[in-house]
C-alpha positions in Angstrom: 0.4 0.2 -0.1 1.1 3.6 -0.8 2.3 5.1 2.3 0.9 8.3 1.4 -2.5 6.3 1.8 -1.8 5.3 5.4 -4.2 7.2 7.6 -2.4 8.5 10.7 -3.3 9.1 14.4 -3.4 12.7 15.5 -2.7 12.8 19.3 -4.6 15.9 20.6 -2.5 15.7 23.8 0.8 16.5 25.4 0.7 13.7 27.8 4.2 11.4 27.8 1.6 8.4 28.9 -1.1 8.8 26.3 2.1 9.2 23.6 4.0 6.0 24.6 0.3 4.4 24.6 -0.2 5.2 20.7 3.1 4.5 19.9 2.9 1.1 21.2 0.3 0.5 18.6 2.7 1.0 15.5 0.4 3.3 13.7 1.6 6.3 12.3 0.8 9.4 14.8 1.7 13.2 15.6 1.2 15.1 18.7 -0.8 18.4 18.3 -1.6 20.2 21.9 -5.1 20.7 22.4 -6.0 24.5 23.9 -9.9 23.6 24.5 -11.7 25.1 27.6 -11.8 22.2 30.0 -14.3 23.5 32.3 -17.8 21.9 33.2 -20.7 22.6 34.9 -22.0 21.5 38.2 -23.9 18.4 38.2 -22.4 16.6 34.8 -22.2 13.1 35.6 -18.1 11.7 34.9 -19.2 9.9 31.9 -20.7 13.1 30.4 -17.3 14.8 31.9 -14.6 13.0 30.0 -16.6 12.5 26.9 -17.4 16.2 26.7 -13.8 17.3 27.2 -12.0 14.4 25.1 -14.4 15.6 22.1 -13.3 19.7 23.0 -9.8 18.7 22.5 -10.1 16.7 19.4 -12.4 19.5 18.3 -10.1 22.3 18.8 -7.5 20.4 17.0 -10.2 19.5 14.2 -10.6 23.4 13.5 -6.9 24.1 13.2 -6.1 21.8 10.5 -5.8 21.9 6.7 -9.0 19.7 5.4 -6.1 17.9 3.0 -4.5 16.2 6.2 -5.8 12.6 6.1 -5.9 11.1 9.4 -8.1 10.5 12.7 -7.8 13.2 15.5 -7.6 11.4 19.1 -8.7 13.4 22.1 -8.9 12.1 25.6 -9.8 13.3 29.2 -9.2 11.3 32.5 -10.9 12.0 36.0 -10.7 10.3 39.5 -14.2 10.0 41.3 -14.5 9.4 44.7 -18.0 9.1 46.5 -19.4 11.3 43.6 -16.5 13.8 44.0 -14.5 14.5 40.7 -10.9 15.0 41.7 -9.0 16.4 38.9 -5.1 17.6 39.2 -3.4 18.5 42.7 -2.4 22.3 42.2 0.6 21.5 44.6 1.9 18.8 46.6 -0.3 19.7 50.0 -3.6 19.0 48.0 -1.9 15.5 46.4 -1.6 14.5 50.0 -5.3 15.4 50.9 -6.5 13.6 47.9 -4.4 10.4 48.7 -5.5 10.8 52.2 -9.1 10.7 51.0 -8.5 7.5 48.5 -6.2 5.4 50.7 -7.3 2.3 52.1 -10.6 2.0 49.9 -11.9 1.9 46.1 -12.6 5.1 43.6 -13.4 5.3 39.9 -11.6 6.3 37.3 -12.8 7.5 34.3 -11.5 8.2 30.6 -13.1 9.6 27.8 -12.1 8.9 24.1 -13.2 11.0 20.7 -12.3 10.2 17.4 -12.8 13.0 14.7 -11.7 12.4 11.2 -9.9 15.3 10.1 -11.4 15.6 6.8 -14.8 15.2 7.5 -15.2 15.9 11.1 -17.6 12.7 11.5 -16.6 11.9 15.2 -17.3 8.6 17.3 -17.1 9.2 21.6 -16.8 6.8 24.3 -15.5 6.1 27.7 -14.3 3.3 30.1 -14.4 3.2 34.0 -11.8 1.4 35.9 -12.3 0.9 39.5 -9.0 1.0 41.4 -8.2 0.1 45.1 -5.6 1.9 47.3 -3.9 0.1 49.6 -3.7 1.6 53.8 -1.3 4.2 53.9 0.7 5.4 56.8 1.0 9.5 56.8 4.4 9.2 56.3 4.0 7.4 53.2 1.7 9.8 52.1 3.7 12.8 52.8 6.7 11.0 51.2 4.8 10.0 47.8 3.0 13.3 47.4 6.7 15.1 48.0 8.2 12.7 45.2 6.2 15.2 43.0 5.1 12.1 40.7 1.4 12.5 41.1 1.3 16.3 40.6 0.0 16.3 37.2 -2.2 13.5 37.4 -5.8 13.4 38.1 -6.1 11.8 41.8 -2.5 12.7 42.5 -0.9 8.9 41.8 0.7 7.3 38.8 -0.4 3.9 38.3 2.6 3.4 35.9 5.3 4.6 38.2 5.8 4.8 42.0 1.8 4.7 42.2 1.8 1.0 41.7 3.3 0.3 44.9 0.0 2.3 46.7 -2.1 0.4 44.6 -3.8 -3.3 45.8 -6.0 -3.8 42.7 -7.8 -2.8 39.6 -10.8 -4.0 38.2 -11.2 -3.3 34.2 -8.7 -1.4 31.8 -5.3 -0.8 33.4 -4.4 1.3 30.6 -7.7 3.1 31.4 -6.0 4.3 34.4 -3.2 5.6 32.6 -4.9 7.6 30.4 -6.0 6.0 27.4 -7.8 2.7 27.1 -6.3 1.1 24.2 -8.7 -1.5 23.4 -11.4 0.8 23.2 -9.4 3.2 21.5 -8.7 0.3 18.8 -12.2 -0.4 18.0 -13.0 3.1 17.4 -10.2 3.6 15.0 -11.4 0.4 13.2 -14.7 2.4 12.5 -12.3 5.2 10.7 -11.1 2.4 8.8 -7.4 2.1 11.1 -6.6 -1.5 11.9 -4.2 -2.0 14.3 -3.0 -5.9 12.9 
């Protein structure tokens, strides 16, 4: 097949984790930062939040592209939910420690929305996955030490399951990659409808 005919992925994210996950699919891709508005009104369900923000991120990139560019824009958004409270990225180590105190010794949910937008037609598909994560009971010393490591400062819920955070998680129910930030099985299914197959 002519390589120019191969549709590529345009990842609407600067997240190193999402870049690594997309690269594992061995599909040509490029990264384009998205500057979408990420504010949401009170009362939205977690599913609506992640689906809407994923779509906004993909649409923001779509609007900047030349319509001759042949690809599929992928937007994604991840949130952590505990007792119906949405936890985003902590603003500092103190807030990170506070989030970890609220999560330790119990289970919470991680939602990730995925949006795929055809770069030429604007046709789109949006979906999400949810994973239940259980965190081990932690001492105050452990909480302060992990927060001080800085690993969770740019992560929803203040921890990274693919890093040191793996040592404070006792189990998950659902897709692991969803917790990292991009459910690959869902993405592969969605890409198929745009003519892109993983294998």
